[in-house]
Structure formats: structure tokens, C-alpha cells
C-alpha positions in Angstrom: -0.1 -0.3 0.0 2.8 2.1 0.7 4.3 1.7 -2.9 0.9 3.0 -4.6 0.7 5.9 -2.3 -1.8 4.7 0.3 -0.5 4.3 3.3 -3.6 5.3 5.5 -5.2 1.7 5.4 -2.1 0.1 6.5 -2.2 2.8 9.1 -5.9 2.2 10.2 -5.1 -2.5 10.1 -2.2 -1.5 12.6 -3.9 1.1 14.7 -6.9 -1.5 15.3 -4.1 -4.8 15.1 -2.4 -3.8 18.7 -5.1 -3.6 20.7 -6.6 -6.8 19.3 -3.2 -8.5 19.8 -2.5 -6.8 23.3 -6.3 -8.5 24.7 -6.3 -12.0 22.9 -2.8 -12.3 23.9 -3.6 -11.5 27.6 -6.4 -13.6 27.5 -4.4 -17.2 25.6 -1.8 -16.0 28.1 -3.4 -16.0 31.2 -6.6 -17.9 30.6 -10.1 -16.5 30.6 -13.2 -17.4 28.6 -13.0 -20.6 29.6 -10.0 -21.4 27.9 -6.8 -22.6 29.0 -3.8 -20.7 30.2 -1.6 -21.6 27.4 1.8 -19.0 28.2 4.4 -18.8 25.6 2.3 -20.6 23.6 -1.0 -18.8 24.0 1.9 -15.3 23.3 2.8 -17.1 19.9 -0.9 -18.4 19.2 -2.6 -14.4 19.8 0.7 -13.2 17.3 0.0 -15.3 14.8 -4.0 -15.4 14.5 -3.3 -11.5 14.4 -1.1 -11.0 11.9 -2.8 -13.7 9.1 -6.3 -11.3 10.0 -4.1 -7.7 9.4 -2.7 -9.7 6.1 -6.6 -10.6 5.2 -7.6 -7.4 5.7 -4.7 -5.8 3.6 -6.0 -7.9 0.4 -9.5 -7.0 1.0 -8.9 -3.4 1.2 -6.5 -3.7 -1.3 -9.3 -5.6 -4.1 -12.1 -3.9 -2.9 -10.6 -0.4 -3.5 -8.2 -1.3 -6.2 -7.7 1.9 -8.1 -8.2 0.5 -11.8 -11.3 -0.3 -10.7 -12.4 3.4 -11.2 -14.1 4.5 -13.5 -13.2 8.4 -13.6 -12.5 8.6 -17.4 -15.8 7.1 -18.0 -17.1 9.6 -21.3 -14.5 12.2 -19.8 -12.7 12.2 -23.4 -15.2 10.6 -25.4 -11.9 8.6 -26.1 -13.3 5.1 -26.8 -9.7 3.7 -25.2 -10.3 5.4 -21.9 -7.2 8.3 -22.2 -7.6 10.9 -21.2 -7.9 14.8 -22.7 -5.3 17.4 -22.0 -8.8 19.0 -20.6 -9.6 16.0 -18.0 -5.6 16.5 -17.1 -5.8 19.9 -15.8 -9.7 19.3 -13.6 -8.2 16.6 -12.3 -5.6 18.2 -11.2 -8.0 20.4 -9.6 -10.2 17.3 -8.1 -7.0 15.0 -7.8 -9.0 12.1 -8.8 -7.3 9.5 -11.1 -7.0 9.2 -14.8 -7.8 5.5 -15.4 -5.4 4.7 -18.8 -5.5 0.9 -20.9 -2.2 -0.1 -18.3 -3.8 1.2 -15.0 -4.6 4.2 -13.2 -2.5 6.5 -12.9 -2.2 9.9 -10.5 -2.6 13.7 -12.7 1.1 15.0 -13.6 1.9 17.9 -10.9 -0.1 20.4 -11.5 
């Protein structure tokens, strides 16, 4: 996510995962809610479960909010290939929208 200049989802996933990991580790280390005390094994299990959850959340966000699914250019230039006209680039610079090309989505050049 950082490679495509979108670090916000990773930040929020991490901020949610920290207290979840702490709570789950406490429950699994000392026992609670009817679970046996697992000591060090509980700490490792809690961390592994939270890491898998973080990975699943990142994949889910990447697929549901993928920029190439954006249709910001649809009909903007009238070009059937979906390429953006120079006037669209100028308006995209003002709105910070993305331009969808046949090769993927790109941000407009520096404005």
C-alpha cells in the first residue's frame, strides 16, 4: 500500500491490530473466557492469529478499493480507449482524481 502512495489503510489496520493483539494475548496467556492458560504458546498463537487477520484485511482492502476499478475517465474525453484528454488532466489536477488508462490508473502530473 505504501508503494502506491496509500499508507492510510495500513495505518488503520495496525492501529486496530495492536489492542486486539494485546487483549487476545492476555486471554490466551493467562486463560480467560473458559480457555486454558497457554503461557508462551498463547502469546505466539495470539500474534499469529492477529498477523493473519492483518494480512486478510490488507488483501480485502486492496481488492475492494483497487484504483484500477475506478472509472473516473469514463466519458470524460469521449475516447473509446479511455485515455484522458489534456483538458481532463487539468480538471483532474484540481479535483485530485485519477485517470484510468488501458495500462492501469495513474495520478495526474504535478499541477
